C-alpha positions as CSV (number, residue, x, y, z in Angstrom):
1,M,0.6,19.6,-75.2
2,S,-1.3,21.1,-72.3
3,R,-2.7,19.8,-69.0
4,F,-5.8,21.0,-67.3
5,G,-7.8,20.1,-64.3
6,V,-11.1,21.0,-62.7
7,P,-11.8,24.7,-63.3
8,D,-11.3,26.9,-60.3
9,K,-14.9,28.1,-60.3
10,V,-16.1,24.6,-59.7
11,Q,-16.0,23.4,-56.1
12,R,-14.0,20.2,-55.9
13,S,-13.3,17.8,-53.2
14,G,-9.8,17.5,-51.8
15,S,-9.7,13.9,-53.0
16,A,-10.1,14.9,-56.7
17,K,-7.2,13.9,-58.9
18,A,-8.5,14.8,-62.3
19,V,-5.7,16.2,-64.5
20,W,-6.5,15.9,-68.2
21,R,-4.2,16.1,-71.2
22,A,-4.9,17.8,-74.5
23,E,-2.7,17.4,-77.6
24,L,-3.0,19.2,-80.9
25,Q,-3.1,16.6,-83.8
26,R,-1.2,16.9,-87.1
27,S,-4.4,16.7,-89.0
28,S,-5.3,20.2,-87.7
29,S,-5.5,23.0,-90.2
30,P,-5.5,26.4,-88.5
31,E,-5.6,28.2,-91.8
32,R,-9.0,26.6,-92.5
33,G,-10.1,27.1,-88.9
34,V,-9.9,23.4,-88.0
35,L,-8.2,22.3,-84.8
36,V,-8.1,18.6,-83.9
37,L,-7.4,17.8,-80.3
38,A,-6.7,14.4,-78.6
39,I,-8.2,14.6,-75.1
40,T,-6.9,12.1,-72.6
41,P,-8.3,11.7,-69.1
42,P,-6.0,10.4,-66.5
43,A,-6.2,6.8,-65.2
44,A,-7.4,8.2,-61.9
45,C,-10.2,10.2,-63.5
46,P,-13.6,9.8,-61.8
47,V,-16.0,7.8,-64.0
48,G,-19.1,9.7,-65.2
49,E,-20.4,12.1,-67.7
50,Y,-18.5,15.2,-68.7
51,K,-19.4,18.3,-70.8
52,M,-16.6,19.7,-73.0
53,S,-16.7,23.3,-74.2
54,A,-14.2,25.6,-76.0
55,K,-13.7,29.3,-75.4
56,L,-12.3,31.7,-77.9
57,G,-12.3,35.3,-76.7
58,E,-15.7,36.0,-75.2
59,E,-17.3,33.2,-77.2
60,E,-17.9,29.8,-75.5
61,R,-19.4,26.8,-77.3
62,D,-20.3,23.3,-76.1
63,L,-18.4,20.7,-78.1
64,A,-19.4,17.3,-76.8
65,T,-20.7,15.2,-73.9
66,L,-18.2,12.5,-72.8
67,S,-18.7,9.4,-70.7
68,V,-15.5,8.4,-68.9
69,L,-15.3,4.7,-67.8
70,F,-12.7,2.6,-66.1
71,N,-10.2,1.2,-68.5
72,P,-9.0,-2.4,-68.0
73,W,-6.7,-1.9,-71.0
74,C,-4.7,0.8,-69.2
75,P,-1.9,-0.4,-67.0
76,E,-2.2,2.6,-64.6
77,D,-5.9,1.9,-64.0
78,W,-6.8,-0.1,-60.8
79,V,-9.0,-2.4,-62.9
80,F,-6.2,-3.2,-65.4
81,L,-6.6,-6.8,-66.6
82,P,-3.5,-8.0,-68.6
83,N,-5.1,-10.9,-70.5
84,E,-6.9,-9.9,-73.7
85,A,-9.1,-13.0,-73.8
86,E,-10.2,-12.3,-70.2
87,R,-11.0,-8.7,-71.1
88,Q,-13.1,-9.8,-74.0
89,E,-15.0,-12.2,-71.7
90,Y,-15.3,-10.1,-68.5
91,V,-15.9,-6.7,-70.1
92,M,-17.0,-7.0,-73.7
93,N,-19.1,-10.2,-73.7
94,E,-22.9,-9.4,-73.6
95,H,-23.9,-13.0,-73.0
96,G,-23.1,-15.3,-70.0
97,I,-24.2,-18.3,-68.1
98,I,-25.5,-18.4,-64.5
99,Y,-25.4,-21.7,-62.7
100,K,-28.4,-22.8,-60.6
101,G,-29.8,-26.2,-59.4
102,V,-28.1,-28.1,-56.7
103,G,-24.5,-29.4,-56.3
104,N,-25.1,-32.7,-58.0
105,Y,-27.6,-31.3,-60.5
106,I,-25.9,-28.2,-61.8
107,S,-28.2,-26.3,-64.2
108,P,-26.6,-23.7,-66.6
109,T,-29.0,-20.8,-67.4
110,H,-28.1,-18.4,-70.2
111,W,-28.2,-14.7,-69.3
112,D,-28.2,-11.7,-71.5
113,F,-26.1,-8.9,-69.9
114,G,-26.9,-6.4,-72.7
115,Q,-24.4,-3.8,-71.5
116,F,-24.1,-2.2,-74.9
117,E,-27.8,-1.8,-75.6
118,E,-29.4,1.6,-76.1
119,D,-29.2,4.1,-73.2
120,M,-27.2,1.7,-71.0
121,V,-24.5,4.3,-70.4
122,K,-27.1,6.8,-69.3
123,I,-28.9,4.3,-67.1
124,C,-25.8,3.0,-65.4
125,M,-24.6,6.6,-64.7
126,K,-28.0,7.2,-63.1
127,V,-27.3,4.1,-60.9
128,L,-24.3,6.0,-59.4
129,D,-26.3,9.2,-58.9
130,Y,-29.0,7.4,-57.0
131,N,-26.8,6.2,-54.2
132,V,-27.2,7.6,-50.7
133,K,-23.7,9.0,-50.5
134,H,-24.2,11.1,-53.6
135,K,-27.4,12.6,-52.1
136,K,-25.5,13.5,-48.9
137,D,-22.4,15.0,-50.5
138,P,-22.4,15.1,-54.3
139,A,-18.9,16.6,-54.6
140,D,-17.2,14.0,-52.4
141,D,-19.1,11.1,-54.1
142,V,-18.2,12.2,-57.6
143,S,-14.6,12.7,-56.7
144,A,-14.4,9.2,-55.1
145,R,-15.7,7.6,-58.4
146,C,-12.1,7.3,-59.5
147,N,-11.8,4.4,-57.1
148,P,-13.3,1.0,-58.3
149,I,-13.4,-0.2,-54.7
150,Y,-15.8,2.7,-53.8
151,V,-17.8,2.5,-57.0
152,S,-18.4,-1.3,-56.8
153,R,-19.5,-1.0,-53.2
154,V,-21.9,1.7,-54.2
155,V,-23.3,-0.5,-57.0
156,T,-24.0,-3.4,-54.6
157,S,-26.1,-1.1,-52.5
158,L,-28.1,0.2,-55.5
159,I,-29.0,-3.1,-57.2
160,N,-31.4,-4.1,-54.3
161,S,-34.2,-1.8,-53.1
162,E,-33.7,-2.2,-49.4
163,N,-31.6,1.0,-49.2
164,G,-34.2,3.1,-51.0
165,G,-34.3,3.8,-54.8
166,G,-32.6,0.5,-55.8
167,I,-33.2,-1.3,-59.0
168,L,-34.8,-4.6,-57.9
169,K,-37.2,-5.5,-55.2
170,G,-36.7,-9.0,-53.7
171,Q,-39.4,-11.5,-53.1
172,W,-38.6,-14.9,-51.5
173,G,-42.2,-16.0,-51.0
174,M,-44.7,-16.9,-53.7
175,D,-46.7,-13.7,-53.9
176,F,-45.6,-11.9,-57.1
177,R,-48.5,-9.6,-57.5
178,G,-47.5,-6.3,-59.2
179,G,-44.6,-7.8,-60.9
180,V,-43.2,-11.1,-62.3
181,P,-41.4,-14.0,-60.6
182,P,-37.6,-13.8,-60.5
183,T,-37.5,-16.9,-62.7
184,H,-39.1,-14.9,-65.5
185,W,-36.1,-12.8,-66.3
186,S,-33.5,-13.9,-68.9
187,G,-31.4,-10.7,-69.1
188,S,-30.5,-7.4,-67.4
189,Y,-31.5,-4.9,-70.1
190,A,-35.3,-5.3,-69.7
191,I,-34.9,-4.8,-65.9
192,L,-32.7,-1.7,-66.2
193,K,-34.8,-0.2,-69.0
194,K,-38.0,-0.7,-66.9
195,W,-36.3,0.9,-63.9
196,S,-35.3,3.9,-66.0
197,N,-38.7,4.2,-67.8
198,S,-40.6,4.0,-64.5
199,V,-38.8,7.1,-63.1
200,F,-36.5,4.8,-61.1
201,S,-39.1,2.8,-59.2
202,S,-37.9,-0.6,-58.1
203,V,-38.7,-3.4,-60.5
204,K,-40.5,-6.4,-59.1
205,Y,-39.1,-9.1,-58.5
206,G,-35.6,-10.4,-58.0
207,Q,-33.6,-13.1,-56.2
208,C,-29.9,-13.7,-56.0
209,W,-29.1,-14.7,-59.5
210,V,-31.1,-11.8,-60.9
211,Y,-29.3,-9.3,-58.6
212,A,-26.0,-10.8,-59.7
213,G,-26.9,-10.7,-63.5
214,V,-27.9,-7.0,-63.3
215,M,-24.9,-6.0,-61.3
216,C,-22.6,-7.8,-63.8
217,S,-24.1,-5.7,-66.6
218,V,-23.6,-2.4,-64.7
219,M,-20.0,-3.3,-63.8
220,R,-19.0,-4.3,-67.3
221,L,-20.6,-1.2,-68.7
222,L,-18.5,0.9,-66.2
223,G,-15.4,-0.9,-67.4
224,I,-14.8,-3.0,-64.3
225,P,-14.1,-6.7,-65.3
226,C,-16.8,-8.8,-63.8
227,R,-18.1,-12.3,-63.7
228,V,-21.1,-14.1,-62.1
229,V,-20.2,-16.8,-59.5
230,T,-22.4,-19.5,-58.0
231,N,-21.6,-21.2,-54.6
232,Y,-23.4,-24.5,-54.0
233,E,-24.3,-25.5,-50.4
234,S,-24.0,-21.8,-49.5
235,A,-24.2,-21.1,-45.7
236,H,-26.0,-18.1,-44.3
237,D,-24.4,-17.7,-40.8
238,T,-26.4,-15.1,-38.9
239,N,-24.4,-15.1,-35.6
240,K,-20.8,-15.1,-37.0
241,N,-19.7,-18.3,-35.3
242,L,-18.8,-20.0,-38.6
243,T,-21.4,-22.7,-38.0
244,V,-24.9,-23.2,-39.4
245,D,-27.5,-25.3,-37.5
246,T,-30.2,-27.4,-39.2
247,Y,-33.0,-29.3,-37.4
248,Y,-34.9,-32.5,-38.1
249,A,-37.9,-33.9,-36.4
250,D,-37.6,-37.5,-35.3
251,Y,-40.0,-38.5,-38.1
252,G,-37.7,-37.3,-40.7
253,V,-39.1,-33.9,-41.7
254,R,-36.8,-30.9,-41.8
255,E,-38.0,-28.1,-39.5
256,K,-38.5,-24.6,-40.9
257,D,-37.5,-22.5,-37.9
258,S,-33.8,-21.7,-37.9
259,K,-32.1,-18.4,-38.3
260,D,-29.2,-20.1,-40.0
261,S,-29.7,-21.7,-43.4
262,V,-27.9,-23.6,-46.1
263,W,-29.0,-22.4,-49.6
264,N,-28.9,-24.9,-52.5
265,Y,-26.9,-22.2,-54.2
266,H,-26.2,-18.5,-53.9
267,V,-25.0,-16.3,-56.7
268,W,-22.8,-13.2,-56.4
269,V,-20.3,-11.5,-58.7
270,E,-16.6,-10.9,-58.7
271,G,-15.0,-7.7,-59.8
272,W,-11.4,-7.4,-60.8
273,M,-9.4,-4.6,-59.2
274,K,-6.4,-3.6,-57.1
275,R,-6.7,-3.4,-53.3
276,P,-3.9,-1.0,-52.1
277,D,-6.1,-0.3,-49.1
278,L,-5.4,-3.8,-47.8
279,S,-1.8,-4.3,-48.8
280,K,0.9,-2.4,-50.7
281,D,2.4,-5.6,-52.1
282,G,-0.6,-6.6,-54.2
283,K,-1.4,-9.6,-52.0
284,Y,-5.1,-8.9,-52.1
285,D,-5.4,-7.6,-55.7
286,G,-7.5,-9.5,-58.2
287,W,-11.0,-10.9,-57.9
288,Q,-13.2,-9.4,-55.2
289,V,-16.6,-10.8,-54.1
290,L,-19.5,-8.3,-54.5
291,D,-22.9,-9.5,-53.4
292,P,-25.9,-7.3,-54.1
293,T,-28.5,-9.6,-52.5
294,P,-29.8,-7.9,-49.3
295,Q,-28.9,-10.4,-46.6
296,E,-27.1,-8.5,-43.8
297,K,-26.2,-4.9,-43.3
298,S,-22.7,-3.6,-43.7
299,D,-21.8,-0.1,-42.5
300,G,-25.5,0.4,-42.0
301,M,-26.6,-0.5,-45.5
302,F,-27.5,-3.7,-47.3
303,C,-24.4,-4.3,-49.4
304,C,-21.5,-6.8,-49.4
305,G,-18.0,-6.4,-50.5
306,P,-15.6,-5.9,-52.2
307,A,-14.1,-8.8,-50.3
308,S,-10.8,-10.1,-51.6
309,V,-11.0,-13.7,-52.7
310,S,-7.4,-14.1,-51.5
311,A,-8.4,-12.8,-48.1
312,I,-11.3,-15.3,-48.0
313,R,-8.9,-18.2,-48.9
314,N,-6.4,-17.1,-46.2
315,G,-9.1,-16.6,-43.5
316,D,-8.2,-12.9,-43.1
317,T,-11.6,-12.1,-41.6
318,H,-10.3,-8.8,-40.2
319,L,-10.0,-7.2,-43.6
320,K,-12.5,-5.0,-45.5
321,Y,-15.2,-5.5,-46.7
322,D,-17.4,-8.3,-45.2
323,V,-14.9,-11.1,-45.4
324,P,-16.3,-12.9,-42.4
325,F,-19.7,-13.2,-44.0
326,V,-18.4,-14.5,-47.3
327,F,-15.9,-16.8,-45.5
328,A,-18.8,-18.5,-43.7
329,E,-20.8,-18.8,-47.0
330,V,-18.0,-21.0,-48.4
331,N,-16.4,-22.6,-45.4
332,A,-18.8,-22.8,-42.4
333,D,-19.3,-26.1,-40.5
334,C,-22.8,-27.6,-40.6
335,I,-24.3,-29.0,-37.4
336,T,-27.5,-31.2,-37.7
337,W,-29.8,-31.6,-34.7
338,L,-32.5,-34.2,-34.1
339,V,-35.5,-32.6,-32.3
340,K,-37.2,-35.2,-30.2
341,R,-40.9,-35.1,-29.4
342,D,-40.2,-33.8,-25.9
343,G,-38.4,-30.8,-27.4
344,S,-34.9,-32.0,-26.4
345,M,-32.2,-31.9,-29.2
346,V,-29.4,-34.3,-30.0
347,N,-26.4,-33.5,-32.3
348,I,-26.5,-36.3,-34.9
349,D,-24.0,-34.9,-37.4
350,T,-21.2,-32.4,-37.7
351,D,-20.0,-31.8,-41.3
352,N,-17.0,-29.6,-42.0
353,I,-17.0,-30.5,-45.8
354,K,-20.5,-29.9,-47.0
355,I,-20.5,-26.1,-47.2
356,G,-19.0,-24.3,-50.3
357,Q,-19.2,-26.9,-53.1
358,N,-18.6,-26.6,-56.9
359,I,-18.1,-22.8,-56.8
360,S,-18.7,-22.1,-60.5
361,T,-18.4,-19.5,-63.2
362,K,-18.5,-19.5,-67.0
363,A,-15.1,-20.2,-68.6
364,V,-13.3,-17.7,-70.7
365,G,-14.2,-17.9,-74.4
366,T,-16.4,-21.0,-74.1
367,N,-19.7,-22.1,-72.5
368,D,-18.0,-24.6,-70.3
369,R,-18.3,-24.4,-66.5
370,M,-15.1,-23.5,-64.6
371,N,-14.8,-24.7,-61.0
372,I,-13.0,-22.1,-59.0
373,T,-13.5,-23.6,-55.5
374,D,-9.8,-23.8,-54.9
375,S,-9.5,-20.0,-55.2
376,Y,-11.8,-19.6,-52.2
377,K,-10.4,-22.2,-49.9
378,Q,-7.9,-25.0,-49.3
379,K,-8.8,-28.5,-50.2
380,E,-11.6,-29.8,-48.0
381,G,-10.4,-32.5,-45.6
382,T,-6.8,-31.3,-45.4
383,Q,-5.0,-29.9,-42.4
384,Q,-4.4,-26.6,-44.2
385,E,-8.2,-26.1,-44.5
386,R,-8.8,-26.8,-40.8
387,S,-5.9,-24.5,-39.9
388,V,-7.3,-21.6,-41.9
389,F,-10.8,-22.3,-40.4
390,Q,-9.4,-22.1,-36.8
391,Y,-7.4,-19.0,-37.7
392,A,-10.5,-17.3,-39.0
393,L,-12.6,-18.4,-36.1
394,T,-10.0,-17.2,-33.5
395,R,-9.8,-13.8,-35.2
396,L,-13.6,-13.4,-35.1
397,E,-13.8,-14.4,-31.4
398,N,-10.9,-12.1,-30.5
399,E,-12.0,-9.1,-32.6
400,G,-15.8,-9.4,-32.3
401,G,-16.4,-10.0,-36.0
402,G,-13.8,-7.6,-37.4
403,E,-15.1,-4.6,-39.4
404,T,-18.4,-6.2,-40.4
405,C,-21.7,-4.6,-39.1
406,V,-24.4,-7.2,-39.1
407,G,-28.0,-6.2,-38.3
408,D,-31.1,-8.1,-37.2
409,E,-32.5,-8.1,-40.8
410,K,-32.6,-11.4,-42.5
411,L,-34.3,-13.4,-45.3
412,G,-37.0,-15.8,-44.3
413,N,-39.2,-15.9,-41.3
414,G,-37.3,-18.1,-38.9
415,T,-37.3,-17.9,-35.1
416,D,-34.4,-18.7,-32.9
417,M,-33.9,-22.4,-32.2
418,N,-30.2,-22.3,-31.5
419,N,-30.6,-23.3,-27.9
420,G,-29.4,-26.8,-27.9
421,S,-25.8,-26.1,-26.8
422,N,-23.7,-23.1,-25.8
423,E,-21.2,-21.6,-28.2
424,N,-18.2,-23.2,-26.5
425,A,-19.8,-26.7,-26.7
426,T,-20.5,-26.1,-30.4
427,N,-16.9,-25.1,-31.1
428,N,-15.6,-28.2,-29.3
429,Q,-17.8,-30.4,-31.5
430,I,-16.4,-28.7,-34.6
431,C,-12.8,-29.3,-33.6
432,S,-13.4,-33.0,-32.8
433,P,-13.5,-35.5,-35.7
434,T,-16.8,-37.1,-36.4
435,P,-16.7,-40.8,-35.3
436,P,-16.9,-43.3,-38.1
437,P,-20.5,-44.4,-38.8
438,Q,-21.7,-47.9,-38.0
439,L,-24.3,-47.7,-40.7
440,F,-23.5,-46.9,-44.4
441,I,-26.4,-45.1,-46.1
442,R,-26.8,-43.8,-49.7
443,F,-29.4,-42.8,-52.2
444,E,-29.4,-43.9,-55.8
445,E,-31.6,-42.7,-58.7
446,V,-33.6,-45.3,-60.6
447,S,-34.1,-42.8,-63.4
448,K,-33.4,-39.1,-64.2
449,P,-35.9,-36.9,-62.3
450,V,-38.0,-34.9,-64.8
451,D,-40.8,-32.5,-63.9
452,G,-44.0,-34.0,-65.1
453,E,-43.0,-37.6,-64.4
454,D,-42.9,-39.8,-61.3
455,V,-39.6,-39.6,-59.4
456,S,-38.1,-42.9,-58.4
457,L,-35.0,-43.6,-56.3
458,K,-33.9,-46.1,-53.6
459,L,-32.4,-45.9,-50.2
460,I,-29.5,-48.4,-49.7
461,L,-28.3,-49.3,-46.2
462,N,-25.3,-51.5,-45.3
463,S,-23.7,-52.3,-42.0
464,D,-20.3,-53.7,-40.9
465,S,-22.0,-55.3,-37.9
466,S,-21.9,-59.1,-37.6
467,A,-25.4,-59.1,-36.1
468,T,-28.8,-58.6,-37.6
469,R,-30.1,-55.1,-36.9
470,R,-33.7,-54.1,-36.5
471,L,-34.1,-50.6,-37.9
472,S,-36.8,-47.9,-37.7
473,I,-36.7,-45.9,-40.9
474,N,-38.5,-42.6,-41.4
475,V,-38.3,-41.1,-44.9
476,A,-39.5,-37.6,-45.7
477,V,-39.7,-35.7,-49.0
478,Q,-40.0,-32.0,-48.9
479,A,-40.3,-29.3,-51.6
480,M,-37.4,-26.8,-51.0
481,R,-36.9,-23.2,-51.9
482,F,-33.3,-22.6,-53.1
483,T,-32.7,-20.6,-49.9
484,G,-32.8,-23.9,-48.0
485,Q,-36.3,-23.3,-46.5
486,P,-38.9,-26.1,-46.8
487,A,-41.9,-25.0,-48.9
488,G,-44.1,-28.0,-48.2
489,N,-44.2,-31.6,-47.1
490,I,-44.7,-33.9,-50.1
491,L,-44.8,-37.3,-48.4
492,T,-43.5,-39.2,-45.4
493,K,-42.9,-42.9,-45.0
494,A,-42.3,-44.9,-41.9
495,L,-41.3,-48.6,-41.8
496,E,-39.3,-51.2,-39.9
497,Q,-36.8,-53.4,-41.6
498,E,-34.1,-56.0,-40.7
499,L,-30.6,-55.3,-41.9
500,L,-28.7,-58.6,-42.4
501,P,-24.9,-58.8,-41.9
502,G,-23.0,-58.2,-45.1
503,K,-26.3,-57.6,-47.1
504,D,-27.7,-54.4,-48.7
505,L,-31.1,-53.3,-47.5
506,I,-32.9,-51.5,-50.3
507,V,-35.9,-49.3,-49.6
508,P,-37.7,-48.1,-52.8
509,I,-38.9,-44.5,-52.8
510,L,-41.6,-43.5,-55.3
511,I,-42.7,-39.9,-55.5
512,P,-45.7,-39.7,-57.9
513,F,-46.1,-36.6,-60.1
514,L,-49.6,-36.0,-58.8
515,T,-48.3,-36.1,-55.3
516,Y,-45.4,-33.6,-55.7
517,H,-46.7,-31.4,-58.4
518,K,-48.6,-28.7,-56.5
519,H,-45.8,-28.4,-53.9
520,M,-43.1,-28.0,-56.5
521,I,-44.6,-25.2,-58.5
522,G,-42.1,-22.3,-57.9
523,C,-39.6,-24.6,-56.1
524,E,-36.4,-25.8,-57.6
525,S,-35.5,-28.9,-55.6
526,M,-36.7,-31.8,-53.4
527,N,-35.0,-32.7,-50.2
528,I,-35.2,-36.5,-49.5
529,S,-34.2,-37.4,-45.9
530,A,-34.0,-40.6,-44.0
531,I,-33.6,-40.9,-40.2
532,I,-32.7,-44.4,-39.1
533,T,-32.8,-45.6,-35.5
534,D,-31.4,-48.9,-34.2
535,Q,-34.3,-50.3,-32.2
536,R,-31.9,-52.1,-29.8
537,K,-29.8,-49.0,-29.3
538,E,-32.1,-46.0,-29.5
539,N,-29.3,-43.5,-29.0
540,H,-27.9,-44.7,-32.3
541,T,-29.6,-42.4,-34.8
542,F,-28.4,-41.8,-38.3
543,L,-29.3,-39.2,-40.9
544,A,-29.0,-39.4,-44.7
545,E,-30.3,-36.8,-47.1
546,T,-30.0,-35.8,-50.7
547,R,-31.4,-33.1,-52.9
548,I,-32.6,-33.5,-56.4
549,A,-33.5,-30.8,-58.9
550,L,-36.2,-31.7,-61.4
551,M,-35.3,-31.3,-65.1
552,K,-37.7,-29.1,-67.1
553,P,-39.7,-30.6,-69.9
554,P,-38.0,-30.1,-73.3
555,I,-38.6,-27.1,-75.5
556,S,-37.0,-26.6,-78.9
557,I,-36.0,-23.5,-81.0
558,T,-35.3,-23.6,-84.8
559,V,-34.0,-20.6,-86.7
560,F,-34.5,-20.5,-90.4
561,G,-32.0,-18.9,-92.8
562,E,-28.9,-16.8,-92.4
563,G,-28.7,-13.9,-90.0
564,R,-27.8,-10.5,-91.3
565,V,-28.1,-7.0,-89.8
566,N,-31.4,-5.3,-90.7
567,R,-32.7,-8.4,-92.5
568,E,-35.7,-10.3,-91.2
569,L,-35.2,-13.7,-89.7
570,T,-37.8,-16.3,-88.8
571,A,-37.7,-18.7,-85.9
572,E,-40.0,-21.3,-84.4
573,V,-40.5,-22.6,-80.8
574,L,-42.0,-26.0,-80.2
575,F,-43.4,-27.3,-76.8
576,Q,-45.5,-30.4,-76.0
577,N,-47.6,-30.7,-73.0
578,P,-46.1,-33.7,-71.1
579,V,-48.9,-34.2,-68.6
580,K,-52.6,-35.3,-68.5
581,E,-53.9,-31.9,-67.5
582,I,-54.6,-28.6,-69.4
583,L,-51.8,-26.1,-69.2
584,R,-53.3,-22.7,-68.6
585,D,-52.1,-19.1,-68.6
586,C,-49.4,-19.9,-71.2
587,S,-47.0,-17.3,-72.5
588,L,-43.8,-17.1,-74.5
589,T,-41.2,-14.4,-73.9
590,L,-38.4,-13.7,-76.4
591,T,-35.3,-11.6,-75.7
592,G,-31.7,-11.2,-76.8
593,S,-29.4,-8.2,-77.1
594,G,-28.9,-7.2,-80.8
595,L,-32.1,-9.2,-81.7
596,F,-34.9,-7.7,-79.6
597,N,-35.0,-4.2,-78.1
598,G,-36.2,-5.5,-74.7
599,E,-38.7,-8.3,-74.2
600,L,-41.4,-9.6,-76.7
601,I,-44.2,-11.4,-74.8
602,N,-46.7,-13.6,-76.6
603,R,-49.8,-14.8,-74.9
604,L,-50.8,-18.3,-75.9
605,P,-54.0,-20.3,-75.7
606,D,-54.5,-23.2,-73.2
607,L,-52.6,-26.3,-74.1
608,L,-54.5,-29.6,-74.0
609,P,-52.9,-32.9,-72.7
610,N,-50.3,-34.3,-75.1
611,N,-50.9,-31.4,-77.5
612,R,-48.1,-29.3,-79.0
613,V,-47.9,-25.5,-79.4
614,R,-45.8,-24.2,-82.3
615,V,-45.0,-20.5,-82.3
616,K,-43.4,-18.9,-85.4
617,F,-42.1,-15.4,-85.1
618,H,-40.1,-12.9,-87.1
619,F,-37.5,-10.4,-85.9
620,V,-34.8,-8.1,-87.4
621,P,-31.3,-8.3,-85.9
622,Y,-29.8,-4.9,-85.4
623,K,-26.3,-5.9,-84.3
624,S,-23.7,-8.2,-85.9
625,G,-21.7,-10.9,-84.3
626,E,-22.5,-13.9,-82.2
627,R,-26.0,-13.3,-80.6
628,T,-28.0,-15.4,-78.2
629,L,-31.8,-15.9,-78.7
630,L,-33.5,-16.7,-75.3
631,V,-37.0,-18.0,-75.0
632,D,-39.1,-18.5,-71.8
633,F,-42.3,-20.7,-71.8
634,D,-44.4,-20.1,-68.8
635,C,-47.7,-21.5,-67.6
636,A,-49.6,-22.1,-64.3
637,S,-48.3,-25.7,-64.0
638,F,-44.6,-25.3,-65.3
639,R,-42.9,-22.0,-64.4
640,D,-40.4,-20.5,-66.8
641,I,-39.0,-23.3,-69.0
642,K,-36.0,-21.7,-70.7
643,K,-34.1,-22.4,-73.9
644,S,-31.5,-20.6,-75.9
645,C,-29.7,-20.8,-79.2
646,T,-26.8,-19.0,-80.8
647,I,-27.3,-17.0,-84.0
648,I,-24.4,-15.7,-86.1
649,V,-25.4,-12.3,-87.5
650,K,-23.4,-11.0,-90.4
651,P,-23.0,-7.3,-91.1
């Protein structure tokens, strides 16, 4: 057995640790000129592509090109994951689920990671080579690739295009010229392949779940266990005071202009690795948040993480990397302001429970949803949760935000409206318990909300007062982008009603399809809000709001016959126009690793009212095992209706 490192003629960084091992195998036959060597790289070997050559006398010959990856099966590797079922899920599984919607309308969307598709090794290695640090100092960058902390942080900066040369260009508006809407994508391979084939020009367009899906593919290919995570009611706190401010006009409409925002959901990934840079006792090892969506700058670049989930749960906002920002995303307090017609503002609600709900990821070995909220924070409403919050807030105030560098860049086009109170007043309001309401308000559905149908719900009010109350009620319905920004006002309704003691006051709310349709194209949810004022006590103002996500019209897939490698299969997609208008610009996109090499896009004719389109197609599976067929029906009226089915492909 022999050991060898980087040849002396190659300049290497002082941080290089690569010492390889070569062992002659018994199957060697020197008399026949055959030597069989087992080559073992060390656990601390930098990931990347290596060329192997042999020299005998003066003759030197190239033997092979090797790709070295992180190894979660190796106990000495920092990404070692001891559970085999978890390794199969978080490294080997090419299919996953990304959760979207809103907190009470969680919508699972299948995603094809495709990390073992053709050329994925070459593409993902190119991701590492395109990072800014590699361009500045290639030797130091390559040597540091033994460290998954470094590599994962590099990957977060390369998924988005804001740092130059990244994979995906973001678009949070509605102008998708030159590309496709983020909702079009169903998997990572088509994006990464397009990036590679276009000489590494950024692919248009992505949003948070697309960034996360692509990053998960790259991480799994590199050997770092990775999973996609969705945080509902996700706070974007721009000034690091652990509060987000939202504003309502006195007629019920939510105002656009605020630097802070609460996203319906935000999607990031977690990578599994050791964190000896934070603690020698392993306290912060395990899952680390990595967020490739370009929200705020960190160390001068748009990247986020790795932030230890344990550090987030403990409120250790002084630790690397970007713990304060992620802590706020899951645990900020939400302050709601009423903006009066004269411009003055009144704090009508402080909610320390709303933010960070139903934090979700796909379960191991099944398509069930796993709620991992408890791994991010203490139970809401407990003294432990408030203690951690105050500990984190105190650290931020004393240390000026810890190690995080937050720039002026942001998503959205808001202007500063945070002038209703000073920071100290805001903090005092956070610490004080909200007084019990004198009016009990809730929304109830009359029927499930489906895109293409009228939406019906009711506002129910009740009071513990012994007197009749005369109420002014302002109801507003707005189309919302998932980033928490209003996209359009659908309707407003103002009325006066009497609330009798001990009786429910029921206010029906009907939102006709023809009224909401044009506003909801490209939007994922509606925000229904009600501002109620007691006419006898005008300083008694109450707010209730709910968000609903419209369910997509149904689409079906049927696969005929048994799946076998290299044998043609036939499938059929069926969709019926549910509305009384012509559906134009129709298309059907098919994808699925092991089934299609990229995307197959079919242009379809216009679909008349109440008519059906039936598309039959043929394909040849080229990989065995459990495969996922994903279809996407798109038209001008209904964007990206998705469906998937599982196909068992035999060898």
